[in-house]
RODO-2510 file (C-alpha; in nm, 4 decimals, decimal comma):
residues 309
     n   res          X          Y          Z
     1     m    -5,9659    -2,5952     1,2930
     2     k    -5,7005    -2,6342     1,5241
     3     t    -5,5589    -2,3123     1,7138
     4     v    -5,1680    -2,3106     1,7644
     5     a    -5,0359    -2,0776     2,0134
     6     i    -4,6696    -1,9288     1,9259
     7     t    -4,4758    -1,7568     2,1825
     8     m    -4,2578    -1,4598     2,1236
     9     g    -3,9338    -1,6284     2,2482
    10     e    -3,6407    -1,3967     2,3616
    11     p    -3,7247    -1,0457     2,2139
    12     g    -3,3488    -0,9664     2,1826
    13     g    -3,3233    -1,2880     1,9416
    14     i    -3,4727    -1,4115     1,6351
    15     g    -3,7893    -1,5380     1,7899
    16     p    -4,0336    -1,2627     1,6980
    17     e    -3,9007    -1,2721     1,3425
    18     i    -3,9228    -1,6462     1,2946
    19     a    -4,2657    -1,6499     1,4576
    20     l    -4,4064    -1,4297     1,1788
    21     k    -4,2331    -1,6084     0,8983
    22     g    -4,2915    -1,9488     1,0203
    23     i    -4,6712    -1,8776     1,0417
    24     a    -4,6570    -1,7253     0,7006
    25     s    -4,4856    -2,0168     0,5410
    26     a    -4,7002    -2,2766     0,7383
    27     l    -5,0276    -2,1121     0,6373
    28     k    -4,9315    -2,2078     0,2740
    29     a    -4,9615    -2,5662     0,3535
    30     e    -5,1878    -2,6135     0,6477
    31     r    -5,5125    -2,4955     0,7901
    32     f    -5,4832    -2,3698     1,1220
    33     t    -5,5478    -2,0612     1,3577
    34     p    -5,2311    -1,9011     1,4794
    35     l    -5,2326    -1,7121     1,8139
    36     l    -4,9263    -1,5201     1,8932
    37     i    -4,8150    -1,4731     2,2597
    38     g    -4,6144    -1,1884     2,3791
    39     d    -4,5619    -0,8037     2,3458
    40     p    -4,7737    -0,6747     2,0569
    41     e    -4,5231    -0,3911     1,9979
    42     v    -4,2509    -0,6455     1,9627
    43     f    -4,4343    -0,8309     1,7239
    44     e    -4,5040    -0,5002     1,5227
    45     q    -4,1439    -0,4209     1,5268
    46     a    -4,0883    -0,7695     1,3851
    47     s    -4,3606    -0,7248     1,1117
    48     r    -4,2087    -0,3808     0,9940
    49     l    -3,8734    -0,5706     0,9746
    50     t    -3,9721    -0,8384     0,7567
    51     g    -4,2554    -0,6785     0,5798
    52     i    -4,5062    -0,9678     0,6968
    53     k    -4,8488    -0,8296     0,7810
    54     l    -5,0517    -1,1068     0,9399
    55     e    -5,4076    -1,0871     1,0551
    56     v    -5,3372    -1,2787     1,3708
    57     e    -5,4717    -1,2349     1,7059
    58     i    -5,2027    -1,1429     1,9870
    59     e    -5,2486    -1,2585     2,3447
    60     s    -5,0504    -0,9728     2,5273
    61     t    -4,8369    -1,0663     2,8212
    62     g    -4,7420    -0,7191     2,8749
    63     s    -4,4696    -0,4876     2,7490
    64     a    -4,1085    -0,5957     2,7157
    65     f    -3,9912    -0,2381     2,7244
    66     g    -3,6119    -0,2337     2,7852
    67     f    -3,4995    -0,5437     2,6132
    68     k    -3,1935    -0,5070     2,3840
    69     k    -3,1775    -0,6261     2,0237
    70     g    -2,9009    -0,8817     1,9864
    71     s    -2,8292    -0,9776     2,3504
    72     s    -2,9758    -1,1086     2,6686
    73     t    -3,1201    -0,9000     2,9394
    74     a    -3,3420    -0,9728     3,2327
    75     t    -3,6413    -0,7831     3,0733
    76     g    -3,6002    -1,0219     2,7919
    77     g    -3,5682    -1,3180     3,0077
    78     e    -3,8886    -1,2092     3,2151
    79     a    -4,0957    -1,1491     2,8944
    80     s    -4,0166    -1,4604     2,7104
    81     a    -4,0867    -1,6624     3,0486
    82     k    -4,4251    -1,4706     3,0726
    83     a    -4,5157    -1,5760     2,7176
    84     i    -4,4488    -1,9464     2,7953
    85     k    -4,6673    -1,9413     3,1055
    86     k    -4,9470    -1,7842     2,9033
    87     a    -4,9302    -2,0413     2,6159
    88     a    -4,8928    -2,3242     2,8792
    89     d    -5,2253    -2,1896     3,0486
    90     l    -5,3985    -2,1598     2,7010
    91     a    -5,3121    -2,5174     2,6151
    92     l    -5,4026    -2,6649     2,9789
    93     s    -5,7382    -2,4909     2,9462
    94     g    -5,8137    -2,6066     2,6016
    95     k    -5,8027    -2,2746     2,4386
    96     a    -5,5091    -2,3790     2,2238
    97     d    -5,4713    -2,7176     2,0652
    98     a    -5,0811    -2,7125     2,0795
    99     i    -4,8018    -2,4565     2,1563
   100     v    -4,4828    -2,3648     1,9499
   101     t    -4,2107    -2,1952     2,1386
   102     a    -3,9548    -1,9526     1,9701
   103     p    -3,6248    -1,9791     2,1292
   104     i    -3,5248    -1,8325     2,4515
   105     s    -3,2055    -1,7515     2,6323
   106     k    -3,0918    -1,9552     2,9301
   107     e    -2,8719    -1,6491     3,0311
   108     a    -3,1627    -1,3975     3,0047
   109     l    -3,3751    -1,6338     3,2213
   110     g    -3,0954    -1,6518     3,4863
   111     l    -3,0582    -1,2467     3,4679
   112     a    -3,4326    -1,2413     3,5479
   113     g    -3,3826    -1,4564     3,8456
   114     l    -3,5786    -1,7667     3,7064
   115     k    -3,4555    -2,0932     3,8052
   116     w    -3,5190    -2,2958     3,4908
   117     p    -3,2307    -2,4249     3,2554
   118     g    -3,4655    -2,4255     2,9662
   119     h    -3,8261    -2,4731     2,7987
   120     t    -3,8462    -2,8361     2,8837
   121     e    -3,8069    -2,8209     3,2619
   122     m    -4,0101    -2,5036     3,2569
   123     l    -4,3047    -2,6523     3,0868
   124     a    -4,2774    -2,9734     3,3047
   125     e    -4,3269    -2,7693     3,6070
   126     l    -4,5840    -2,5444     3,4611
   127     t    -4,8021    -2,8417     3,3408
   128     g    -4,7302    -3,1030     3,6387
   129     a    -4,5451    -3,3382     3,4278
   130     r    -4,3376    -3,5895     3,6394
   131     e    -4,1676    -3,7929     3,3342
   132     f    -4,0615    -3,6087     3,0432
   133     s    -3,8080    -3,5827     2,7927
   134     m    -3,6998    -3,4140     2,4734
   135     m    -3,7543    -3,5725     2,1252
   136     l    -3,5492    -3,4168     1,8517
   137     m    -3,6260    -3,4895     1,4899
   138     g    -3,5563    -3,3943     1,1428
   139     k    -3,5152    -3,5685     0,7912
   140     g    -3,6084    -3,9011     0,9177
   141     l    -3,3919    -3,9169     1,2343
   142     r    -3,5605    -3,9082     1,5667
   143     v    -3,3577    -3,8888     1,9044
   144     m    -3,4410    -3,8952     2,2663
   145     l    -3,2227    -3,7973     2,5527
   146     v    -3,1882    -3,9536     2,8901
   147     t    -3,0024    -3,6590     3,0327
   148     i    -3,0617    -3,2944     2,9040
   149     h    -2,9100    -2,9730     3,0309
   150     t    -2,6390    -3,0916     3,2563
   151     s    -2,2747    -3,0761     3,2737
   152     l    -2,0850    -3,3652     3,0896
   153     k    -1,9288    -3,4739     3,4124
   154     n    -2,2714    -3,5316     3,5942
   155     v    -2,3860    -3,7430     3,3068
   156     p    -2,2487    -4,0937     3,4406
   157     v    -2,4202    -4,0485     3,7896
   158     l    -2,7513    -3,9682     3,6175
   159     i    -2,7421    -4,2732     3,3927
   160     t    -2,9444    -4,5337     3,5972
   161     r    -3,1568    -4,8364     3,5313
   162     e    -3,4626    -4,6082     3,6293
   163     s    -3,3661    -4,3033     3,4023
   164     v    -3,2900    -4,5002     3,0916
   165     l    -3,6192    -4,7151     3,1350
   166     k    -3,8179    -4,3902     3,1542
   167     t    -3,6733    -4,2678     2,8511
   168     i    -3,7353    -4,5648     2,6550
   169     r    -4,0963    -4,5730     2,7616
   170     l    -4,1416    -4,2003     2,6559
   171     a    -3,9679    -4,2967     2,3304
   172     a    -4,2251    -4,5625     2,2735
   173     k    -4,4969    -4,2921     2,3704
   174     a    -4,3428    -4,0549     2,1294
   175     c    -4,3831    -4,3065     1,8587
   176     r    -4,7457    -4,3407     1,9286
   177     m    -4,7838    -3,9643     1,9190
   178     l    -4,6298    -3,9575     1,5704
   179     g    -4,8602    -4,2386     1,4618
   180     l    -4,5778    -4,4765     1,3677
   181     r    -4,6854    -4,8169     1,3149
   182     e    -4,3538    -4,9600     1,4600
   183     t    -4,1575    -4,8533     1,7793
   184     r    -3,8068    -4,9990     1,7157
   185     i    -3,5771    -4,8239     1,9508
   186     g    -3,1973    -4,8351     1,9482
   187     i    -3,0439    -4,7464     2,2684
   188     c    -2,6825    -4,5900     2,2774
   189     g    -2,4137    -4,7127     2,5021
   190     l    -2,2851    -4,4310     2,7117
   191     n    -1,9042    -4,5256     2,6596
   192     p    -1,6898    -4,5861     2,3271
   193     h    -1,8116    -4,9085     2,1642
   194     a    -2,0989    -4,9338     2,4332
   195     g    -1,8323    -5,0180     2,6908
   196     e    -1,6852    -5,3190     2,5133
   197     a    -1,8268    -5,5638     2,7810
   198     g    -1,7118    -5,3585     3,0655
   199     m    -1,3376    -5,2613     2,9318
   200     f    -1,4294    -4,8911     2,8851
   201     g    -1,7031    -4,8558     3,1630
   202     d    -1,9610    -5,0404     3,3538
   203     e    -2,2612    -4,8078     3,2912
   204     e    -2,4014    -5,0334     3,0087
   205     l    -2,3650    -5,3585     3,2200
   206     k    -2,4901    -5,2039     3,5495
   207     h    -2,7634    -4,9759     3,4161
   208     i    -2,8364    -4,9577     3,0731
   209     i    -2,8671    -5,3229     2,9738
   210     p    -3,0969    -5,4135     3,2689
   211     a    -3,3165    -5,1303     3,1638
   212     i    -3,3461    -5,2522     2,7997
   213     q    -3,4378    -5,6124     2,9240
   214     e    -3,7126    -5,4540     3,1444
   215     a    -3,8518    -5,2559     2,8518
   216     i    -3,8448    -5,5700     2,6159
   217     g    -4,0239    -5,7388     2,9029
   218     e    -4,2995    -5,4933     2,8938
   219     g    -4,3309    -5,5221     2,5266
   220     i    -4,1333    -5,2388     2,3691
   221     q    -3,9097    -5,3138     2,0955
   222     a    -3,5875    -5,1903     2,2326
   223     s    -3,2502    -5,3103     2,1471
   224     g    -2,8819    -5,2488     2,2483
   225     p    -2,6711    -5,0788     2,3754
   226     h    -2,5397    -4,9801     2,0499
   227     p    -2,2240    -4,7845     1,9805
   228     a    -2,3104    -4,4288     1,9239
   229     d    -2,0705    -4,3958     1,6398
   230     t    -2,3000    -4,6353     1,4350
   231     v    -2,6402    -4,6274     1,5766
   232     f    -2,7253    -4,3216     1,4040
   233     h    -2,6385    -4,4339     1,0641
   234     r    -2,8463    -4,7374     1,1173
   235     a    -3,1331    -4,5117     1,2319
   236     i    -3,0999    -4,3019     0,9056
   237     n    -3,1300    -4,6144     0,7018
   238     k    -3,4615    -4,7149     0,8592
   239     e    -3,3392    -5,0029     1,1056
   240     f    -3,4629    -4,8077     1,4111
   241     d    -3,7611    -4,5476     1,4496
   242     m    -3,6023    -4,3883     1,7503
   243     v    -3,2693    -4,3428     1,9010
   244     v    -3,2071    -4,2977     2,2896
   245     s    -2,9194    -4,1149     2,3579
   246     m    -2,7370    -4,0828     2,7037
   247     y    -2,6447    -3,7148     2,6869
   248     h    -2,7299    -3,3856     2,4994
   249     d    -2,4665    -3,3785     2,2510
   250     q    -2,4350    -3,7383     2,1763
   251     g    -2,7922    -3,7106     2,0318
   252     l    -2,7954    -3,3635     1,8916
   253     g    -2,4749    -3,3717     1,7106
   254     p    -2,5616    -3,6212     1,4630
   255     l    -2,9315    -3,4719     1,4320
   256     k    -2,8110    -3,1034     1,3725
   257     t    -2,5470    -3,2465     1,1204
   258     l    -2,8364    -3,4002     0,9273
   259     a    -3,0991    -3,1397     0,9739
   260     f    -2,9644    -2,8218     1,1121
   261     e    -3,2176    -2,5848     0,9299
   262     s    -3,5106    -2,7966     0,9669
   263     g    -3,4926    -3,0116     1,3042
   264     i    -3,7399    -2,9585     1,5750
   265     n    -3,7806    -3,0230     1,9364
   266     v    -4,1041    -3,2024     2,0798
   267     t    -4,1372    -3,2203     2,4692
   268     v    -4,2824    -3,5846     2,5372
   269     g    -4,4714    -3,6545     2,8546
   270     l    -4,6513    -3,3356     2,8863
   271     p    -5,0453    -3,3136     2,9043
   272     i    -5,0025    -3,0765     2,6091
   273     i    -4,8635    -3,0923     2,2576
   274     r    -4,5280    -2,8731     2,2592
   275     t    -4,2762    -2,8300     1,9670
   276     s    -4,0249    -2,5756     1,8911
   277     p    -3,7417    -2,4976     1,6265
   278     d    -3,4066    -2,6961     1,7209
   279     h    -3,2001    -2,3668     1,7218
   280     g    -3,1324    -2,0911     1,9573
   281     t    -3,1623    -1,7060     1,9657
   282     a    -2,9046    -1,6146     1,7181
   283     y    -2,8031    -1,3078     1,8583
   284     d    -2,5407    -1,2471     1,5770
   285     i    -2,8234    -1,1937     1,3183
   286     a    -3,1135    -1,0911     1,5384
   287     w    -3,3293    -0,8015     1,4064
   288     e    -3,1572    -0,8089     1,0716
   289     n    -3,4225    -0,9795     0,8716
   290     k    -3,1548    -1,2827     0,7908
   291     a    -3,3051    -1,5646     1,0119
   292     a    -3,4446    -1,8650     0,8145
   293     p    -3,7839    -1,9716     0,9162
   294     l    -3,7909    -2,3446     0,8150
   295     s    -3,7393    -2,5089     1,1592
   296     m    -4,0170    -2,2867     1,2915
   297     e    -4,2447    -2,3726     1,0172
   298     m    -4,1593    -2,7529     1,0603
   299     a    -4,2491    -2,7143     1,4403
   300     i    -4,5827    -2,5546     1,3638
   301     r    -4,6588    -2,8188     1,1140
   302     a    -4,5418    -3,1071     1,3399
   303     a    -4,7643    -2,9446     1,6229
   304     l    -5,0851    -3,0008     1,4111
   305     r    -4,9968    -3,3569     1,3461
   306     l    -4,8918    -3,4787     1,6901
   307     k    -5,1535    -3,6564     1,9006
   308     l    -5,1589    -3,7096     2,2806
   309     p    -5,1264    -4,0991     2,3420
***
């Protein structure tokens, strides 16, 4: 039976609550051994809040004393980072078959003096991954991102033949992790109408099309660049198994519209299996027993099915 390590996340947010709720829901449909990572006292408080009593082992990462419910603190940022590091160590050593990470706060990480902008970059460094990306999926739509946590003004500079080709290759790897028989990958353009043959920008001509052509030469079923205002509709209608988006909101806007409560995130390119809910810390409802666990449940269930290529 597989062991899944589930991190506490930002203690001031909904992470501890949805960790317990998500495990309880997933155990109704799956057989696995959950392993909670974080401060045992925080999980005990979450247990009292939710009324969920789980006979689950907790791997302590020390006290998160001083965190503030409903807001970011340096204490919360440090505690959430410790849980992630411990989970990564357990997965790398083979003591956990996969990790599922509860939401963290980028602000809290910064307050704690930590440089990472999010889980993805942190886990890549901790595991020594050099080529990695986010795959978001829910209700049949799967999306991968060429650029992740960066300002919109930086995106055109980061769209290169190399970065697009790397992401297409990772998208093909993600399809294999999912056990998909086909790997039909639709590539978004950066500009409106995918540049309209250079009328609205030349990134497609200079970088995106050459990357697609090279990927096709490697045997990957890639096509495009397709206008972003139509490609997601085509993917939902089963024309593509995966969409490669050029920037964060281009891909996540459609996915969250379709699967706001059930979408999940998978980091592709790591030497371990890592999934997470596709939402944030929700400070506005934290520690009120209002958080819905569906995304966490789906992240746990996906972690059990994914296989490293």
